[in-house]
C-alpha positions as a Python dict, from the first residue, in 0.01 Angstrom:
ca = {
    (1, 'M'): (0, 0, 0),
    (2, 'R'): (0, -371, -55),
    (3, 'V'): (-269, -576, 111),
    (4, 'L'): (-272, -958, 136),
    (5, 'G'): (-621, -1103, 122),
    (6, 'I'): (-732, -1434, 279),
    (7, 'E'): (-1069, -1589, 194),
    (8, 'S'): (-1171, -1907, 381),
    (9, 'S'): (-1541, -1865, 461),
    (10, 'C'): (-1665, -2192, 310),
    (11, 'D'): (-1518, -2440, 59),
    (12, 'E'): (-1269, -2230, -137),
    (13, 'T'): (-935, -2107, -26),
    (14, 'G'): (-855, -1773, -195),
    (15, 'I'): (-534, -1569, -159),
    (16, 'A'): (-456, -1244, -334),
    (17, 'L'): (-221, -943, -322),
    (18, 'Y'): (-368, -603, -403),
    (19, 'D'): (-168, -282, -445),
    (20, 'T'): (-358, 48, -415),
    (21, 'E'): (-147, 199, -693),
    (22, 'Q'): (-83, -95, -925),
    (23, 'G'): (-405, -291, -871),
    (24, 'L'): (-424, -668, -842),
    (25, 'L'): (-71, -811, -833),
    (26, 'A'): (-146, -1185, -804),
    (27, 'H'): (-418, -1422, -687),
    (28, 'A'): (-473, -1795, -644),
    (29, 'L'): (-780, -2007, -564),
    (30, 'Y'): (-815, -2364, -447),
    (31, 'S'): (-1159, -2521, -470),
    (32, 'Q'): (-1273, -2811, -246),
    (33, 'I'): (-1542, -2930, -486),
    (34, 'E'): (-1384, -3280, -536),
    (35, 'L'): (-1344, -3315, -160),
    (36, 'H'): (-1714, -3254, -84),
    (37, 'A'): (-1870, -3403, -402),
    (38, 'Q'): (-1890, -3751, -252),
    (39, 'Y'): (-2100, -3617, 32),
    (40, 'G'): (-2337, -3406, -187),
    (41, 'G'): (-2255, -3088, 5),
    (42, 'V'): (-1995, -2906, 216),
    (43, 'V'): (-1872, -3095, 527),
    (44, 'P'): (-1762, -2810, 766),
    (45, 'E'): (-1491, -3007, 945),
    (46, 'L'): (-1334, -3129, 618),
    (47, 'A'): (-1347, -2775, 482),
    (48, 'S'): (-1160, -2638, 783),
    (49, 'R'): (-891, -2905, 762),
    (50, 'D'): (-838, -2835, 398),
    (51, 'H'): (-803, -2459, 455),
    (52, 'I'): (-528, -2543, 710),
    (53, 'R'): (-343, -2740, 443),
    (54, 'K'): (-384, -2495, 161),
    (55, 'T'): (-361, -2140, 297),
    (56, 'L'): (6, -2103, 368),
    (57, 'P'): (124, -2275, 46),
    (58, 'L'): (-112, -2045, -152),
    (59, 'I'): (30, -1736, 24),
    (60, 'E'): (380, -1840, -77),
    (61, 'Q'): (256, -1902, -435),
    (62, 'V'): (101, -1556, -459),
    (63, 'L'): (406, -1381, -321),
    (64, 'A'): (630, -1569, -560),
    (65, 'E'): (405, -1477, -857),
    (66, 'A'): (417, -1107, -747),
    (67, 'Q'): (793, -1139, -688),
    (68, 'L'): (759, -1008, -336),
    (69, 'R'): (847, -1117, 15),
    (70, 'R'): (641, -1122, 333),
    (71, 'C'): (810, -814, 456),
    (72, 'D'): (674, -624, 148),
    (73, 'I'): (313, -663, 271),
    (74, 'D'): (168, -357, 436),
    (75, 'A'): (-153, -509, 575),
    (76, 'I'): (-342, -836, 583),
    (77, 'A'): (-716, -865, 526),
    (78, 'Y'): (-900, -1181, 612),
    (79, 'T'): (-1269, -1292, 593),
    (80, 'A'): (-1415, -1277, 949),
    (81, 'G'): (-1772, -1361, 850),
    (82, 'P'): (-2029, -1458, 756),
    (83, 'G'): (-1948, -1818, 690),
    (84, 'L'): (-1863, -2154, 850),
    (85, 'V'): (-1710, -2081, 1190),
    (86, 'G'): (-1431, -2341, 1162),
    (87, 'A'): (-1334, -2225, 816),
    (88, 'L'): (-1339, -1865, 923),
    (89, 'L'): (-1115, -1939, 1221),
    (90, 'V'): (-847, -2083, 998),
    (91, 'G'): (-816, -1773, 784),
    (92, 'A'): (-847, -1541, 1082),
    (93, 'A'): (-581, -1724, 1283),
    (94, 'I'): (-332, -1731, 1002),
    (95, 'G'): (-403, -1371, 898),
    (96, 'R'): (-375, -1236, 1254),
    (97, 'S'): (-58, -1439, 1326),
    (98, 'L'): (117, -1315, 1014),
    (99, 'A'): (17, -959, 1085),
    (100, 'W'): (138, -983, 1445),
    (101, 'A'): (471, -1137, 1341),
    (102, 'L'): (521, -868, 1064),
    (103, 'N'): (393, -589, 1293),
    (104, 'I'): (142, -473, 1031),
    (105, 'P'): (-232, -407, 1052),
    (106, 'A'): (-482, -691, 1025),
    (107, 'L'): (-831, -623, 891),
    (108, 'A'): (-1141, -830, 959),
    (109, 'V'): (-1343, -813, 630),
    (110, 'N'): (-1714, -890, 580),
    (111, 'H'): (-1746, -1154, 313),
    (112, 'M'): (-2055, -998, 160),
    (113, 'E'): (-1897, -657, 147),
    (114, 'G'): (-1620, -825, -44),
    (115, 'H'): (-1867, -950, -300),
    (116, 'L'): (-2046, -621, -309),
    (117, 'L'): (-1727, -418, -382),
    (118, 'S'): (-1570, -668, -623),
    (119, 'P'): (-1699, -503, -940),
    (120, 'L'): (-1510, -189, -838),
    (121, 'M'): (-1187, -372, -927),
    (122, 'E'): (-1274, -366, -1297),
    (123, 'E'): (-1129, -123, -1545),
    (124, 'K'): (-1463, 70, -1565),
    (125, 'P'): (-1609, 45, -1217),
    (126, 'P'): (-1954, 163, -1116),
    (127, 'L'): (-1992, 497, -940),
    (128, 'F'): (-2172, 548, -606),
    (129, 'P'): (-2461, 542, -534),
    (130, 'F'): (-2610, 222, -677),
    (131, 'V'): (-2835, -73, -603),
    (132, 'S'): (-2654, -403, -541),
    (133, 'L'): (-2808, -742, -591),
    (134, 'L'): (-2605, -991, -391),
    (135, 'V'): (-2687, -1350, -490),
    (136, 'S'): (-2496, -1647, -352),
    (137, 'G'): (-2548, -1983, -194),
    (138, 'G'): (-2616, -1829, 149),
    (139, 'H'): (-2756, -1480, 66),
    (140, 'T'): (-3001, -1301, -154),
    (141, 'L'): (-2992, -926, -75),
    (142, 'L'): (-3094, -598, -240),
    (143, 'V'): (-2881, -318, -98),
    (144, 'D'): (-2884, 61, -136),
    (145, 'V'): (-2511, 149, -159),
    (146, 'Q'): (-2408, 507, -91),
    (147, 'G'): (-2040, 435, -45),
    (148, 'V'): (-1797, 201, 125),
    (149, 'G'): (-1961, 96, 448),
    (150, 'Q'): (-2274, 291, 373),
    (151, 'Y'): (-2533, 23, 314),
    (152, 'R'): (-2918, 15, 359),
    (153, 'L'): (-3094, -318, 323),
    (154, 'L'): (-3381, -298, 77),
    (155, 'G'): (-3485, -660, 69),
    (156, 'E'): (-3369, -1014, 148),
    (157, 'S'): (-3476, -1373, 124),
    (158, 'L'): (-3710, -1481, 406),
    (159, 'D'): (-3603, -1841, 368),
    (160, 'D'): (-3369, -2010, 114),
    (161, 'A'): (-3121, -1793, -73),
    (162, 'V'): (-3150, -1823, -453),
    (163, 'G'): (-2819, -2008, -481),
    (164, 'E'): (-2930, -2249, -213),
    (165, 'A'): (-3261, -2304, -400),
    (166, 'F'): (-3056, -2377, -720),
    (167, 'D'): (-2837, -2631, -543),
    (168, 'K'): (-3128, -2807, -361),
    (169, 'T'): (-3337, -2826, -673),
    (170, 'A'): (-3047, -2973, -863),
    (171, 'K'): (-3002, -3233, -585),
    (172, 'M'): (-3376, -3328, -614),
    (173, 'L'): (-3318, -3383, -985),
    (174, 'G'): (-3032, -3612, -916),
    (175, 'L'): (-2763, -3374, -1048),
    (176, 'P'): (-2408, -3386, -911),
    (177, 'Y'): (-2257, -3139, -663),
    (178, 'P'): (-2225, -2845, -698),
    (179, 'G'): (-2573, -2844, -838),
    (180, 'G'): (-2635, -2479, -934),
    (181, 'P'): (-2401, -2451, -1231),
    (182, 'V'): (-2501, -2806, -1347),
    (183, 'L'): (-2870, -2710, -1338),
    (184, 'A'): (-2806, -2394, -1533),
    (185, 'A'): (-2618, -2595, -1796),
    (186, 'L'): (-2898, -2851, -1813),
    (187, 'A'): (-3158, -2576, -1849),
    (188, 'E'): (-3007, -2490, -2193),
    (189, 'H'): (-3159, -2816, -2320),
    (190, 'G'): (-3502, -2759, -2177),
    (191, 'T'): (-3823, -2699, -2369),
    (192, 'H'): (-3963, -2348, -2327),
    (193, 'G'): (-4325, -2345, -2215),
    (194, 'K'): (-4333, -2711, -2104),
    (195, 'Y'): (-4375, -2612, -1744),
    (196, 'E'): (-4472, -2277, -1589),
    (197, 'F'): (-4351, -2218, -1235),
    (198, 'P'): (-4473, -1943, -993),
    (199, 'R'): (-4278, -1617, -940),
    (200, 'P'): (-4285, -1612, -557),
    (201, 'M'): (-4377, -1287, -377),
    (202, 'T'): (-4400, -1079, -696),
    (203, 'N'): (-4774, -1035, -666),
    (204, 'R'): (-4731, -829, -350),
    (205, 'P'): (-4548, -509, -277),
    (206, 'G'): (-4198, -506, -127),
    (207, 'L'): (-3846, -619, -213),
    (208, 'D'): (-3816, -937, -2),
    (209, 'F'): (-3769, -1276, -162),
    (210, 'S'): (-3882, -1631, -91),
    (211, 'F'): (-3749, -1934, -283),
    (212, 'S'): (-3847, -2218, -57),
    (213, 'G'): (-4183, -2262, -218),
    (214, 'L'): (-4033, -2261, -565),
    (215, 'K'): (-3801, -2538, -461),
    (216, 'T'): (-4100, -2739, -338),
    (217, 'F'): (-4295, -2673, -656),
    (218, 'S'): (-3997, -2807, -852),
    (219, 'M'): (-3989, -3120, -639),
    (220, 'N'): (-4360, -3189, -683),
    (221, 'T'): (-4332, -3138, -1057),
    (222, 'W'): (-4045, -3383, -1077),
    (223, 'L'): (-4226, -3647, -866),
    (224, 'N'): (-4532, -3620, -1091),
    (225, 'S'): (-4332, -3640, -1414),
    (226, 'K'): (-4210, -3951, -1602),
    (227, 'K'): (-3859, -3865, -1478),
    (228, 'T'): (-3702, -3877, -1819),
    (229, 'D'): (-3385, -3684, -1904),
    (230, 'Q'): (-3594, -3433, -2100),
    (231, 'D'): (-3827, -3394, -1800),
    (232, 'R'): (-3521, -3311, -1588),
    (233, 'A'): (-3403, -3050, -1845),
    (234, 'D'): (-3751, -2899, -1879),
    (235, 'I'): (-3788, -2860, -1502),
    (236, 'A'): (-3440, -2713, -1474),
    (237, 'L'): (-3538, -2453, -1734),
    (238, 'A'): (-3874, -2375, -1571),
    (239, 'F'): (-3708, -2329, -1230),
    (240, 'Q'): (-3436, -2109, -1361),
    (241, 'N'): (-3678, -1894, -1555),
    (242, 'A'): (-3889, -1845, -1246),
    (243, 'A'): (-3592, -1766, -1021),
    (244, 'V'): (-3435, -1525, -1270),
    (245, 'E'): (-3762, -1341, -1351),
    (246, 'T'): (-3831, -1307, -974),
    (247, 'L'): (-3496, -1145, -925),
    (248, 'A'): (-3541, -916, -1224),
    (249, 'I'): (-3885, -800, -1104),
    (250, 'K'): (-3750, -710, -761),
    (251, 'C'): (-3451, -538, -911),
    (252, 'K'): (-3682, -317, -1124),
    (253, 'R'): (-3875, -229, -817),
    (254, 'A'): (-3561, -137, -629),
    (255, 'M'): (-3432, 82, -913),
    (256, 'K'): (-3770, 264, -922),
    (257, 'Q'): (-3780, 307, -546),
    (258, 'T'): (-3425, 447, -520),
    (259, 'G'): (-3429, 639, -846),
    (260, 'Y'): (-3080, 509, -929),
    (261, 'S'): (-2969, 407, -1279),
    (262, 'T'): (-2683, 176, -1179),
    (263, 'L'): (-2736, -185, -1075),
    (264, 'V'): (-2444, -395, -948),
    (265, 'I'): (-2475, -776, -931),
    (266, 'A'): (-2233, -989, -741),
    (267, 'G'): (-2197, -1329, -573),
    (268, 'G'): (-2175, -1677, -716),
    (269, 'V'): (-2517, -1671, -891),
    (270, 'S'): (-2407, -1349, -1077),
    (271, 'A'): (-2224, -1582, -1316),
    (272, 'N'): (-2555, -1724, -1432),
    (273, 'K'): (-2597, -1644, -1804),
    (274, 'A'): (-2980, -1628, -1796),
    (275, 'L'): (-2966, -1387, -1505),
    (276, 'R'): (-2723, -1158, -1687),
    (277, 'V'): (-2938, -1155, -2006),
    (278, 'S'): (-3254, -1071, -1804),
    (279, 'L'): (-3097, -792, -1596),
    (280, 'N'): (-2914, -642, -1900),
    (281, 'D'): (-3250, -609, -2070),
    (282, 'I'): (-3385, -370, -1805),
    (283, 'K'): (-3430, -40, -1988),
    (284, 'E'): (-3242, 278, -1884),
    (285, 'I'): (-3033, 77, -1630),
    (286, 'Q'): (-2661, 23, -1648),
    (287, 'T'): (-2546, -306, -1504),
    (288, 'Y'): (-2212, -407, -1364),
    (289, 'Y'): (-2069, -748, -1269),
    (290, 'P'): (-1737, -882, -1141),
    (291, 'R'): (-1537, -1078, -1398),
    (292, 'Q'): (-1636, -1448, -1405),
    (293, 'E'): (-1341, -1567, -1201),
    (294, 'F'): (-1439, -1332, -920),
    (295, 'C'): (-1807, -1414, -903),
    (296, 'S'): (-1742, -1705, -663),
    (297, 'D'): (-1556, -1668, -338),
    (298, 'N'): (-1199, -1537, -392),
    (299, 'G'): (-911, -1367, -213),
    (300, 'A'): (-898, -1069, -453),
    (301, 'M'): (-1224, -921, -329),
    (302, 'I'): (-1104, -953, 31),
    (303, 'A'): (-770, -788, -39),
    (304, 'F'): (-941, -509, -236),
    (305, 'T'): (-1201, -443, 35),
    (306, 'G'): (-930, -446, 299),
    (307, 'A'): (-726, -192, 99),
    (308, 'M'): (-1027, 38, 51),
    (309, 'R'): (-1087, 34, 424),
    (310, 'Q'): (-731, 43, 549),
    (311, 'R'): (-621, 353, 351),
    (312, 'S'): (-901, 555, 517),
    (313, 'M'): (-861, 436, 873),
    (314, 'I'): (-682, 609, 1157),
    (315, 'K'): (-605, 297, 1365),
    (316, 'T'): (-610, -76, 1298),
    (317, 'S'): (-527, -343, 1553),
    (318, 'T'): (-207, -536, 1530),
    (319, 'A'): (-297, -756, 1837),
    (320, 'P'): (-277, -1134, 1790),
    (321, 'S'): (-630, -1176, 1932),
    (322, 'F'): (-923, -1210, 1700),
    (323, 'S'): (-1285, -1327, 1664),
    (324, 'V'): (-1508, -1435, 1374),
    (325, 'R'): (-1879, -1387, 1311),
    (326, 'P'): (-2061, -1669, 1132),
    (327, 'R'): (-2354, -1422, 1103),
    (328, 'W'): (-2256, -1063, 1022),
    (329, 'P'): (-2519, -843, 862),
    (330, 'L'): (-2405, -580, 612),
    (331, 'E'): (-2607, -309, 789),
    (332, 'E'): (-2382, -337, 1094),
    (333, 'L'): (-2082, -214, 892),
    (334, 'T'): (-1973, 147, 915),
    (335, 'P'): (-1779, 371, 672),
    (336, 'P'): (-1406, 390, 709),
    (337, 'S'): (-1295, 677, 941),
    (338, 'P'): (-1144, 972, 761),
    (339, 'V'): (-779, 1038, 818),
}
């Protein structure tokens, strides 16, 4: 079964074609970074318009790369949430329209489930059950994963997601958009021990997170510094160390609480080198990540998730009607129905 995946939840247009027997056949990704950089962040209306321009050409590009035609597609999976409502509507409208025209199933995929399952595309995938740490610009979640659609939330951020905190701290330091990766690169030039930042909510039980205070602490430290380039690098390092150690502490607690030995990390922040080093150092725990190109938003994870769900479902709608969900909690998902 060949599934076309369409990802358009925010500022990246991702298209991929996944075959349940042959694996990933082709994928393409267009980033809107240059479009939004001049504004210092994503402008939703501009993001939607750019998805309209890019989605169909990328679909044709992926089909050409896979040497297939539209009639060779067996199902279409599209991101239906969470995300920016206008951007989601573009992918949903195109996905549903193509599915209706081709008389094939269309699948509404949860964006975060796509991230969660993306490491399963690798040559040596993790086995269920496992704990998943989902870290992105909009979410920081710890999830008990029993199987596809079997998710129990263990902890989440009560305010800013860790990726959001990275981006906002970078902006405070005067770093260009997108700030998270730039801050991480700058942290490599920081002086260890120059600043010591708090590890929020680690001195109390539980698996929830809070990064808003850490962001404020970073701002106050910057305002009280001499604002030199070295101060900027030192603060970037101190912030990253605090954020990474906080995530690691909560991951250790989650592993102890569940008794699992497998930890899966996914989402844009999973590409952070310091985070990977810290989590890989947890004793008696096996860690899994998606490949670097699939850490950020992409069509491959949507096509793969759609394929995993479609092959186990009795009935899928082919109707041209659709809806999207800017907020769509993982806990509301259900396992695929057995054939």
